[in-house]
TIBASE-461368 format. One line per field, with one value per residue: residue number from 0; x, y, z of N, C-alpha, C, CB in turn. Coordinates in steps of 0.001 Angstrom, whole numbers, plus 500000, padded with zeros to 6 digits. Glycine has a CB too. Example, Ala and Ser with C-alpha at 12.3 -4.5 7.8 and 13.67 -1.06 7.14 Angstrom:
<nodes>
n [0 / 1] $
n.X [513190 / 512850] $
n.Y [494310 / 497750] $
n.Z [507800 / 507080] $
ca.X [512300 / 513670] $
ca.Y [495500 / 498940] $
ca.Z [507800 / 507140] $
c.X [513200 / 512900] $
c.Y [496700 / 500030] $
c.Z [507800 / 507870] $
cb.X [511308 / 514084] $
cb.Y [495527 / 499402] $
cb.Z [509046 / 505725] $
</nodes>
This chain:
<nodes>
n [0 / 1 / 2 / 3 / 4 / 5 / 6 / 7 / 8 / 9 / 10 / 11 / 12 / 13 / 14 / 15 / 16 / 17 / 18 / 19 / 20 / 21 / 22 / 23 / 24 / 25 / 26 / 27 / 28 / 29 / 30 / 31 / 32 / 33 / 34 / 35 / 36 / 37 / 38 / 39 / 40 / 41 / 42 / 43 / 44 / 45 / 46 / 47 / 48 / 49 / 50 / 51 / 52 / 53 / 54 / 55 / 56 / 57 / 58 / 59 / 60 / 61 / 62 / 63 / 64 / 65 / 66 / 67 / 68 / 69 / 70 / 71 / 72 / 73 / 74 / 75 / 76 / 77 / 78 / 79 / 80 / 81 / 82 / 83 / 84 / 85 / 86 / 87 / 88 / 89 / 90 / 91 / 92 / 93 / 94 / 95 / 96 / 97 / 98 / 99 / 100 / 101 / 102 / 103 / 104 / 105 / 106 / 107 / 108 / 109 / 110 / 111 / 112 / 113 / 114 / 115 / 116 / 117 / 118 / 119 / 120 / 121 / 122 / 123 / 124 / 125 / 126 / 127 / 128 / 129 / 130 / 131 / 132 / 133 / 134 / 135 / 136 / 137 / 138 / 139 / 140 / 141 / 142 / 143 / 144 / 145 / 146 / 147 / 148 / 149 / 150 / 151 / 152 / 153 / 154 / 155 / 156 / 157 / 158 / 159 / 160 / 161 / 162 / 163 / 164 / 165 / 166 / 167 / 168 / 169 / 170 / 171 / 172 / 173 / 174 / 175 / 176 / 177 / 178 / 179 / 180 / 181 / 182 / 183 / 184] $
n.X [514731 / 516788 / 515417 / 513973 / 516558 / 517491 / 515514 / 513082 / 509466 / 507823 / 507991 / 508057 / 507873 / 509097 / 508049 / 509573 / 507946 / 504858 / 503369 / 502353 / 504464 / 503959 / 505132 / 506688 / 506868 / 509068 / 508208 / 506344 / 504988 / 505065 / 504133 / 504351 / 503598 / 506035 / 505093 / 503764 / 505244 / 506786 / 505465 / 505064 / 507316 / 507982 / 506539 / 506259 / 505493 / 505304 / 502571 / 501356 / 498635 / 498456 / 496208 / 494087 / 494293 / 492256 / 490901 / 491212 / 489726 / 492147 / 492899 / 494389 / 493931 / 494525 / 496565 / 499854 / 502902 / 505354 / 506880 / 509603 / 510348 / 512036 / 512828 / 512361 / 512912 / 516262 / 518549 / 520778 / 520706 / 517706 / 516412 / 517628 / 516071 / 517183 / 520020 / 522082 / 524169 / 524050 / 521283 / 518956 / 516687 / 512920 / 511363 / 508920 / 506283 / 504649 / 502388 / 503792 / 504130 / 503644 / 502697 / 500735 / 502082 / 502550 / 504266 / 507550 / 507345 / 509441 / 511170 / 511522 / 509090 / 510461 / 513701 / 515124 / 517201 / 516135 / 513562 / 511005 / 508642 / 505972 / 505091 / 502239 / 502004 / 503524 / 503986 / 504908 / 507672 / 508952 / 510575 / 510715 / 508095 / 507010 / 507744 / 506432 / 503256 / 503857 / 505208 / 502603 / 500971 / 502553 / 502894 / 500361 / 499492 / 502235 / 501097 / 498830 / 499737 / 502332 / 504362 / 504441 / 506857 / 508341 / 508954 / 507085 / 504134 / 500379 / 499996 / 502733 / 504425 / 506253 / 505997 / 504214 / 504157 / 502231 / 502265 / 501909 / 504827 / 507416 / 507942 / 510418 / 513220 / 512393 / 509846 / 508496 / 507596 / 507777 / 506079 / 502932 / 501881 / 499213 / 497233 / 494382 / 494441 / 496228 / 496363 / 494871 / 496124] $
n.Y [099191 / 099957 / 101486 / 099753 / 098207 / 100422 / 099900 / 101088 / 101009 / 101741 / 104206 / 107769 / 109189 / 112196 / 113894 / 115730 / 116487 / 117251 / 115144 / 112129 / 109405 / 105765 / 103602 / 100523 / 098981 / 097476 / 097562 / 098959 / 101848 / 104984 / 108051 / 111475 / 114779 / 117184 / 119255 / 118160 / 116525 / 118344 / 119940 / 117583 / 117421 / 120158 / 119963 / 119387 / 116994 / 114729 / 113136 / 110329 / 109206 / 106372 / 105843 / 103641 / 103974 / 106087 / 106206 / 109132 / 111448 / 113763 / 117011 / 117676 / 117538 / 114534 / 114753 / 114457 / 115904 / 113604 / 114401 / 113815 / 114228 / 114850 / 117834 / 120406 / 123588 / 123929 / 124907 / 126444 / 127828 / 128900 / 128838 / 126421 / 122846 / 120985 / 118943 / 117220 / 116667 / 118498 / 117698 / 115255 / 115372 / 114479 / 113310 / 112882 / 112483 / 110130 / 108194 / 107692 / 107175 / 105765 / 103376 / 100289 / 097257 / 094083 / 091652 / 089951 / 086856 / 085764 / 087781 / 089986 / 092725 / 094844 / 093798 / 093497 / 090984 / 091074 / 091074 / 088543 / 088561 / 087719 / 088594 / 089521 / 091647 / 094879 / 098528 / 100973 / 103224 / 105351 / 105348 / 103118 / 102503 / 104207 / 103528 / 101006 / 102184 / 103864 / 102347 / 100541 / 102064 / 102620 / 100492 / 099717 / 102172 / 102232 / 100022 / 100665 / 103269 / 102900 / 104372 / 106688 / 109258 / 110702 / 113206 / 113795 / 114464 / 113196 / 113396 / 112916 / 115301 / 117703 / 118506 / 121154 / 124165 / 126527 / 128889 / 128168 / 127755 / 125482 / 122865 / 122965 / 121309 / 122490 / 122765 / 120142 / 117091 / 117165 / 116598 / 115651 / 112444 / 111510 / 108993 / 108900 / 110705 / 110078 / 108530 / 110251 / 113129] $
n.Z [230953 / 232627 / 234334 / 235672 / 236920 / 238498 / 240813 / 240265 / 239175 / 237525 / 234242 / 233137 / 230508 / 228444 / 225796 / 223073 / 220934 / 218862 / 218683 / 220216 / 219936 / 219607 / 221400 / 222016 / 225585 / 227993 / 230388 / 232665 / 231181 / 230209 / 228153 / 227930 / 226767 / 226951 / 228576 / 230553 / 231861 / 232719 / 234704 / 236372 / 237356 / 238527 / 241067 / 244467 / 245868 / 243377 / 242026 / 239582 / 237653 / 235538 / 233147 / 231172 / 227570 / 225283 / 222211 / 220099 / 218024 / 216617 / 216348 / 214161 / 210743 / 208581 / 205593 / 207782 / 208623 / 210085 / 212851 / 213250 / 210244 / 207714 / 206449 / 204100 / 203015 / 202046 / 204586 / 204179 / 202139 / 201037 / 198185 / 197280 / 197143 / 197748 / 200134 / 200349 / 201636 / 204186 / 204857 / 204391 / 202485 / 201544 / 198530 / 198474 / 200755 / 202958 / 205081 / 207689 / 210349 / 213586 / 212406 / 212191 / 211215 / 210188 / 211998 / 212548 / 214065 / 214961 / 216280 / 219371 / 220039 / 220972 / 220350 / 222131 / 224512 / 226931 / 226208 / 226089 / 224474 / 222342 / 219352 / 216738 / 215473 / 215623 / 216973 / 214407 / 213566 / 210573 / 207621 / 206964 / 206862 / 205515 / 202817 / 202123 / 201919 / 199694 / 197413 / 197129 / 195692 / 193323 / 192120 / 190824 / 189595 / 187505 / 186042 / 185056 / 183796 / 182150 / 180321 / 182184 / 183980 / 186315 / 185682 / 183433 / 182291 / 181938 / 179013 / 178150 / 177890 / 179556 / 182995 / 184021 / 185676 / 188082 / 186620 / 184307 / 182702 / 182124 / 184878 / 187086 / 188832 / 191318 / 191763 / 191526 / 192916 / 195960 / 198551 / 200181 / 199408 / 197132 / 197076 / 195504 / 193464 / 191968 / 189471 / 188165 / 187359] $
ca.X [515543 / 517355 / 514650 / 514353 / 517616 / 517463 / 514625 / 511739 / 508560 / 507441 / 508472 / 507102 / 509193 / 508497 / 507954 / 509203 / 507096 / 503155 / 502631 / 503029 / 504906 / 503726 / 506587 / 506412 / 507879 / 509092 / 507963 / 505341 / 505535 / 504022 / 504905 / 503507 / 504045 / 507205 / 504412 / 503019 / 506483 / 507250 / 504169 / 505381 / 508830 / 508320 / 505441 / 506955 / 505382 / 504653 / 502053 / 500784 / 497684 / 498328 / 494665 / 494159 / 493767 / 491170 / 491209 / 491092 / 490636 / 492772 / 492712 / 495074 / 493633 / 495434 / 498038 / 500583 / 504106 / 505907 / 507732 / 511075 / 510573 / 513305 / 511271 / 513007 / 513724 / 517936 / 519110 / 521890 / 520020 / 516156 / 516395 / 518089 / 515315 / 517828 / 521081 / 522257 / 525643 / 522905 / 519977 / 517930 / 514894 / 512529 / 511068 / 507524 / 506243 / 503723 / 502103 / 505004 / 504088 / 502641 / 501827 / 500947 / 502899 / 502981 / 505867 / 508249 / 507460 / 510889 / 511679 / 510461 / 509171 / 512143 / 514748 / 516125 / 517378 / 515271 / 512005 / 510719 / 507250 / 506094 / 503608 / 502162 / 502122 / 504310 / 504067 / 506233 / 507571 / 510331 / 510496 / 510579 / 506668 / 506225 / 507955 / 504855 / 502674 / 504192 / 505052 / 501323 / 500174 / 503050 / 502761 / 499264 / 499763 / 503022 / 500288 / 497841 / 500199 / 503752 / 505084 / 504611 / 507904 / 508277 / 508824 / 506357 / 502452 / 499699 / 500331 / 503788 / 504680 / 506729 / 504829 / 503760 / 503927 / 501001 / 502171 / 502096 / 505702 / 507700 / 508332 / 511589 / 513119 / 511913 / 507970 / 507275 / 508168 / 507743 / 504790 / 502427 / 501464 / 497633 / 496699 / 493122 / 494707 / 497671 / 495973 / 494784 / 496361] $
ca.Y [098189 / 100917 / 101851 / 098409 / 098207 / 101503 / 100294 / 101962 / 100167 / 102301 / 105003 / 108684 / 109868 / 113451 / 113734 / 117389 / 116738 / 117299 / 114232 / 110791 / 108156 / 104885 / 102893 / 099284 / 099532 / 096233 / 097206 / 099965 / 103290 / 106175 / 109240 / 112538 / 115901 / 117922 / 120073 / 117527 / 115691 / 119695 / 119862 / 116553 / 117389 / 120874 / 119528 / 118984 / 115598 / 114400 / 111608 / 110445 / 108179 / 106061 / 105350 / 102918 / 105173 / 106268 / 106676 / 110400 / 112175 / 114814 / 118579 / 118046 / 116191 / 113501 / 113909 / 115218 / 115264 / 113027 / 115491 / 113524 / 113749 / 115663 / 118580 / 121374 / 123700 / 124027 / 125863 / 127315 / 128760 / 128587 / 128634 / 124878 / 122351 / 119297 / 119468 / 115643 / 116575 / 118839 / 117188 / 114501 / 115865 / 113530 / 114054 / 112833 / 111713 / 109436 / 108045 / 106653 / 107503 / 104968 / 102340 / 098868 / 096476 / 092659 / 091647 / 088389 / 086066 / 085645 / 088955 / 090550 / 094053 / 095959 / 093293 / 092927 / 089792 / 090738 / 091297 / 087463 / 088418 / 087297 / 089196 / 089363 / 093120 / 095840 / 099831 / 101151 / 104484 / 105610 / 105504 / 101566 / 102367 / 104926 / 102785 / 100087 / 102840 / 104228 / 101160 / 100248 / 103014 / 103052 / 099478 / 099527 / 103381 / 101643 / 099052 / 101551 / 104266 / 102172 / 105133 / 107835 / 109442 / 111633 / 114540 / 113929 / 114411 / 112386 / 113382 / 112607 / 116473 / 117732 / 119118 / 122414 / 125127 / 127459 / 130153 / 127501 / 127132 / 123877 / 122851 / 123077 / 120516 / 123109 / 123060 / 119215 / 115832 / 117294 / 116872 / 114072 / 111576 / 111696 / 108285 / 108966 / 111462 / 109728 / 107584 / 111003 / 114409] $
ca.Z [232185 / 233455 / 235440 / 236532 / 237613 / 239702 / 241453 / 239750 / 239005 / 236088 / 233694 / 232817 / 229213 / 228126 / 224425 / 222759 / 219449 / 219235 / 218195 / 220972 / 219006 / 219993 / 221420 / 223009 / 226403 / 228743 / 231861 / 232735 / 230970 / 229126 / 227161 / 227771 / 226014 / 227721 / 229521 / 231492 / 232587 / 233699 / 236039 / 237700 / 237927 / 239602 / 242173 / 245340 / 245684 / 242503 / 241467 / 238085 / 237537 / 234328 / 232929 / 229741 / 226444 / 224664 / 220933 / 220083 / 216814 / 216720 / 215805 / 212746 / 209872 / 207873 / 206067 / 208929 / 208440 / 210967 / 213825 / 212778 / 208906 / 206954 / 205827 / 203703 / 202211 / 202255 / 205759 / 203803 / 200618 / 200736 / 196769 / 197221 / 198046 / 198410 / 199959 / 200438 / 202807 / 205506 / 205537 / 203760 / 202320 / 200750 / 197350 / 198752 / 201897 / 202886 / 206044 / 208166 / 212028 / 214060 / 212098 / 212806 / 210555 / 210880 / 212907 / 212622 / 215700 / 215436 / 216936 / 220064 / 220278 / 221340 / 219714 / 223133 / 224787 / 228241 / 226147 / 225284 / 224304 / 221066 / 219064 / 215366 / 214822 / 216514 / 216059 / 213954 / 212570 / 210037 / 206189 / 206465 / 207381 / 204453 / 201781 / 201376 / 201172 / 198403 / 196546 / 197091 / 195031 / 192305 / 191508 / 189954 / 188954 / 186471 / 185098 / 183914 / 182926 / 181764 / 179986 / 182793 / 184670 / 187475 / 184880 / 182234 / 182561 / 181340 / 177711 / 177867 / 178165 / 181290 / 183861 / 183981 / 187034 / 187948 / 185322 / 182786 / 182290 / 182469 / 186349 / 187342 / 190278 / 193024 / 191742 / 191634 / 193746 / 197202 / 199376 / 200718 / 197837 / 197237 / 196021 / 194958 / 192497 / 191262 / 188028 / 186974 / 188184] $
c.X [516196 / 516596 / 514374 / 515182 / 517867 / 516154 / 513107 / 510828 / 507919 / 508191 / 507612 / 508751 / 508318 / 509017 / 508493 / 508490 / 505669 / 502714 / 503425 / 503322 / 504760 / 504702 / 506330 / 507345 / 507765 / 508247 / 506858 / 505706 / 504566 / 504781 / 503862 / 504398 / 505322 / 506280 / 503428 / 504310 / 506879 / 506228 / 504644 / 506570 / 509087 / 506756 / 506307 / 506706 / 504431 / 503933 / 501405 / 499627 / 497907 / 497071 / 494591 / 493671 / 492637 / 491679 / 490326 / 490935 / 490978 / 492195 / 493245 / 494364 / 494668 / 495343 / 498644 / 501670 / 504796 / 506518 / 509197 / 511414 / 511558 / 512357 / 512980 / 512096 / 515177 / 517987 / 520178 / 521459 / 518551 / 515956 / 516806 / 517086 / 515860 / 519234 / 521595 / 523447 / 524899 / 521919 / 519248 / 516734 / 513963 / 512013 / 509563 / 507137 / 505339 / 503542 / 503316 / 505085 / 503123 / 502160 / 501925 / 501045 / 502494 / 504030 / 506083 / 508110 / 508758 / 511968 / 510793 / 510186 / 509695 / 512961 / 515996 / 516191 / 516585 / 513896 / 511890 / 509337 / 507386 / 504954 / 503447 / 502403 / 502723 / 504074 / 505257 / 506347 / 508936 / 509762 / 510335 / 508960 / 506308 / 506389 / 506575 / 504045 / 502637 / 504011 / 503682 / 500739 / 501079 / 503226 / 501461 / 499013 / 500783 / 501989 / 499421 / 498539 / 501874 / 504476 / 505231 / 506196 / 507491 / 507867 / 507941 / 504695 / 501761 / 499629 / 501632 / 504742 / 505296 / 505912 / 505147 / 503843 / 502595 / 501399 / 501857 / 503336 / 506099 / 508199 / 509494 / 511756 / 512520 / 510756 / 507825 / 508560 / 508121 / 506494 / 504409 / 501792 / 499732 / 497106 / 495549 / 493440 / 495790 / 497302 / 495479 / 494597 / 495881] $
c.Y [099117 / 101508 / 101233 / 098394 / 098863 / 101225 / 100580 / 100921 / 100819 / 103640 / 106111 / 109149 / 111217 / 113398 / 115321 / 117663 / 116515 / 116204 / 112791 / 109615 / 106803 / 103801 / 101458 / 099303 / 097894 / 096250 / 098544 / 101320 / 104134 / 107580 / 110307 / 113946 / 116528 / 118793 / 119392 / 116790 / 117247 / 119759 / 118947 / 117071 / 119045 / 120969 / 119373 / 117457 / 114869 / 113305 / 111426 / 109311 / 107920 / 105242 / 104635 / 103886 / 105094 / 106407 / 108177 / 110924 / 113697 / 116093 / 118729 / 116861 / 115447 / 114270 / 114680 / 114364 / 114880 / 114141 / 114840 / 113569 / 114586 / 116306 / 119748 / 122812 / 123959 / 125037 / 126677 / 128103 / 128119 / 128300 / 127240 / 124066 / 121089 / 120004 / 118169 / 116140 / 117399 / 117964 / 115999 / 114605 / 114735 / 113899 / 113640 / 112346 / 111142 / 108767 / 107072 / 106913 / 106184 / 104047 / 100735 / 097882 / 094959 / 092458 / 090220 / 087522 / 085760 / 086489 / 089560 / 091953 / 094971 / 095013 / 093281 / 091837 / 089663 / 090653 / 089753 / 087653 / 088279 / 087976 / 089450 / 090914 / 093942 / 097511 / 100137 / 102515 / 104834 / 105552 / 103729 / 101327 / 102799 / 104252 / 101753 / 101191 / 103340 / 103428 / 100564 / 100858 / 102798 / 101851 / 099567 / 100940 / 103258 / 101247 / 099898 / 102505 / 103653 / 103518 / 106668 / 107953 / 110174 / 112962 / 114666 / 113990 / 113261 / 112009 / 113186 / 114209 / 116955 / 118577 / 120581 / 122875 / 126057 / 128445 / 129629 / 126743 / 125714 / 123949 / 122666 / 122015 / 121261 / 123064 / 121600 / 118237 / 116055 / 117479 / 115583 / 113747 / 111944 / 110212 / 108131 / 109945 / 111322 / 109285 / 108820 / 112518 / 115488] $
c.Z [233092 / 234612 / 236342 / 237313 / 238828 / 240569 / 241181 / 239417 / 237647 / 235847 / 233066 / 231576 / 228711 / 226593 / 223692 / 221555 / 220400 / 219143 / 219375 / 219870 / 220045 / 220048 / 222820 / 224234 / 227101 / 229922 / 231961 / 232483 / 230491 / 228970 / 227333 / 227125 / 227673 / 229021 / 230853 / 232282 / 233376 / 234809 / 237075 / 238220 / 238786 / 240673 / 243319 / 245717 / 244568 / 242276 / 240293 / 238185 / 235964 / 234189 / 231630 / 229195 / 226156 / 223258 / 220838 / 218441 / 216892 / 216004 / 214523 / 211846 / 209040 / 206381 / 206894 / 208547 / 209662 / 211763 / 213319 / 211361 / 208788 / 206521 / 205515 / 203773 / 202862 / 203500 / 205256 / 202507 / 200575 / 199325 / 196632 / 197671 / 198779 / 198799 / 201396 / 202023 / 204435 / 205599 / 204512 / 203643 / 201170 / 199526 / 197606 / 200363 / 201801 / 204517 / 206455 / 209734 / 212331 / 213331 / 212295 / 211830 / 211331 / 211114 / 213005 / 213963 / 215972 / 216610 / 217962 / 219675 / 220175 / 221021 / 220805 / 223553 / 225966 / 227758 / 225424 / 224920 / 222667 / 220378 / 217251 / 214924 / 215892 / 215675 / 215726 / 213249 / 211605 / 208598 / 205793 / 206250 / 206038 / 202958 / 201223 / 201382 / 199922 / 197061 / 196313 / 196028 / 193746 / 191489 / 190647 / 189091 / 187616 / 185720 / 183981 / 183143 / 182591 / 181364 / 181030 / 183535 / 185392 / 186837 / 183851 / 182796 / 181527 / 179813 / 177667 / 177747 / 179355 / 181656 / 184167 / 185764 / 187291 / 187287 / 184266 / 181858 / 182455 / 183944 / 186230 / 188579 / 191581 / 193106 / 191563 / 192392 / 194896 / 197460 / 199553 / 199701 / 198049 / 196459 / 195186 / 193893 / 191241 / 189672 / 187405 / 187608 / 187841] $
cb.X [516848 / 517725 / 513774 / 514726 / 518346 / 517413 / 515109 / 511951 / 507661 / 505777 / 509149 / 506243 / 509597 / 509007 / 506271 / 510493 / 507440 / 502191 / 502820 / 501878 / 506724 / 502852 / 508114 / 506646 / 507510 / 510426 / 509591 / 504777 / 506668 / 502241 / 505170 / 502814 / 502249 / 508203 / 503548 / 501786 / 508013 / 507228 / 502511 / 505629 / 510117 / 508971 / 504540 / 506796 / 505003 / 505186 / 501123 / 502068 / 496100 / 499488 / 493546 / 493427 / 494332 / 490376 / 490769 / 492317 / 489862 / 493954 / 493443 / 497018 / 492629 / 494784 / 499168 / 500007 / 504914 / 506730 / 507377 / 511475 / 509481 / 514460 / 509174 / 513494 / 513236 / 518912 / 519688 / 523239 / 521016 / 515176 / 517296 / 519327 / 514139 / 518089 / 521099 / 523195 / 527531 / 522097 / 518854 / 517903 / 514819 / 511738 / 511889 / 506908 / 506286 / 503981 / 500775 / 506670 / 503237 / 501738 / 501686 / 499854 / 504517 / 502773 / 505904 / 509905 / 506659 / 511443 / 511976 / 510700 / 509140 / 512661 / 514993 / 516162 / 518707 / 515364 / 511332 / 510985 / 506263 / 506106 / 503448 / 500708 / 500633 / 506222 / 503559 / 506638 / 507280 / 511657 / 512055 / 511253 / 506077 / 506732 / 509203 / 503920 / 502623 / 505367 / 505844 / 500716 / 500026 / 504155 / 502847 / 497965 / 500355 / 504008 / 499200 / 496666 / 500059 / 503694 / 504653 / 503398 / 508939 / 509706 / 509969 / 506755 / 501658 / 498761 / 499967 / 503585 / 503757 / 508287 / 504623 / 502137 / 505108 / 500368 / 503461 / 501843 / 506385 / 508985 / 507764 / 511925 / 514615 / 512191 / 507033 / 506237 / 509470 / 508514 / 503616 / 501446 / 501933 / 497015 / 496767 / 491964 / 494905 / 498547 / 494637 / 493507 / 497528] $
cb.Y [097080 / 101893 / 102167 / 097412 / 098499 / 103173 / 101069 / 103008 / 099989 / 102576 / 104407 / 109950 / 108478 / 114825 / 113256 / 118313 / 115294 / 118106 / 114212 / 110103 / 108365 / 104745 / 104455 / 097833 / 101197 / 095904 / 097214 / 099937 / 103380 / 106665 / 108813 / 112782 / 117193 / 119172 / 120920 / 116518 / 114778 / 121312 / 119161 / 114864 / 117148 / 122421 / 118074 / 119860 / 115168 / 114524 / 110981 / 110082 / 108622 / 105451 / 106615 / 101554 / 105244 / 107369 / 105457 / 110951 / 112047 / 114494 / 119696 / 117952 / 116498 / 111671 / 113555 / 115222 / 116040 / 112040 / 115379 / 112211 / 113776 / 115037 / 119274 / 120963 / 124614 / 124745 / 125071 / 126450 / 128353 / 129805 / 129612 / 124527 / 122141 / 117559 / 121409 / 114577 / 117983 / 120201 / 118610 / 113647 / 117868 / 112831 / 113621 / 111821 / 112189 / 108517 / 107736 / 107008 / 109339 / 105572 / 102538 / 098438 / 097065 / 091596 / 092394 / 088522 / 084564 / 085812 / 089939 / 090464 / 094234 / 096614 / 094140 / 093400 / 089434 / 091885 / 092911 / 086159 / 089753 / 085792 / 090941 / 088648 / 093813 / 095221 / 101023 / 100001 / 105859 / 104455 / 106436 / 100359 / 103282 / 106484 / 102020 / 098610 / 103350 / 104470 / 100137 / 100533 / 104615 / 103814 / 098458 / 099080 / 104303 / 100554 / 098094 / 102448 / 105924 / 100863 / 105202 / 107933 / 109759 / 111745 / 114896 / 112572 / 116124 / 112711 / 114459 / 111649 / 116957 / 118219 / 118306 / 122412 / 126190 / 127960 / 130975 / 128530 / 127725 / 123071 / 121920 / 124535 / 120090 / 124613 / 124211 / 118598 / 115403 / 118165 / 117775 / 113848 / 109249 / 113353 / 107518 / 109356 / 112384 / 108278 / 106104 / 110449 / 114736] $
cb.Z [231574 / 232679 / 235245 / 235952 / 236946 / 239088 / 241763 / 238358 / 240300 / 235946 / 233012 / 234446 / 227364 / 229134 / 224079 / 222601 / 217772 / 218397 / 216238 / 222231 / 218370 / 219534 / 221996 / 222240 / 227418 / 229143 / 233063 / 233917 / 230025 / 229976 / 225302 / 229275 / 225361 / 226463 / 228599 / 230803 / 231257 / 232835 / 235524 / 237365 / 236322 / 238963 / 241864 / 246311 / 246910 / 241851 / 242308 / 236723 / 238045 / 233882 / 232886 / 229389 / 225148 / 225213 / 219746 / 220882 / 215422 / 216346 / 216693 / 212749 / 208886 / 207924 / 204929 / 210633 / 207687 / 210472 / 215903 / 213180 / 207827 / 205832 / 207445 / 202383 / 201375 / 200718 / 207026 / 203561 / 198724 / 201106 / 195977 / 198065 / 197448 / 196927 / 200042 / 198488 / 201923 / 205427 / 205788 / 204051 / 201401 / 201331 / 195817 / 197653 / 202990 / 201675 / 206102 / 207356 / 212601 / 214409 / 210942 / 213724 / 210668 / 210327 / 214700 / 212418 / 215904 / 214284 / 215968 / 221444 / 220832 / 223181 / 218402 / 224089 / 224871 / 229472 / 225086 / 225925 / 224968 / 220945 / 220044 / 214871 / 214333 / 216576 / 216608 / 213037 / 213548 / 210471 / 205494 / 207742 / 208789 / 204419 / 202219 / 202396 / 201579 / 198513 / 197073 / 198199 / 195751 / 192559 / 192400 / 190858 / 190052 / 186826 / 186054 / 184592 / 183751 / 180341 / 178651 / 183786 / 184181 / 188305 / 184305 / 181145 / 182168 / 181709 / 177024 / 176616 / 178028 / 181829 / 185296 / 183177 / 187044 / 189152 / 184896 / 182025 / 182546 / 181389 / 187282 / 187555 / 190716 / 193518 / 190204 / 189895 / 193557 / 197677 / 198721 / 202062 / 197795 / 196294 / 196300 / 195955 / 193126 / 192169 / 188099 / 185949 / 188331] $
</nodes>
């Protein structure tokens, strides 16, 4: 809306991450990596052409940690995995970047008074998108193995580390969840 108020007809935004987050815009706009934006800014008479997007298969296979995701280890002491007063670190990660969920038609994509659009789906990112993925795996897993906990293995004994010793909190609970392996790790 600020671009429109300033007399602009479209916007090009620079994104510092190596992933482009899909964001709904009210007016014509696109997002580019910073090097593309820097090229436009250094030209004497910059021009840009916005063309329809294509589906591309990237060079990074899934799963990929979202660029805004909390990542560890602890910045103060690398022997500490979590330190909540500095940074929230996840126990596990799950798909949560550029997810296409159902959307209430009572709310516009931007949740702004100027946005009067009605949509059934809207691209979203964040923990709110990861949670349903994990819940969808945990519910049937708990019905298959109701006695399992996060620190016990399939036979009710503590999880072991690579050397065969009991794992400690720094050795389990972190990483990308793997639904295909969950029922029989």
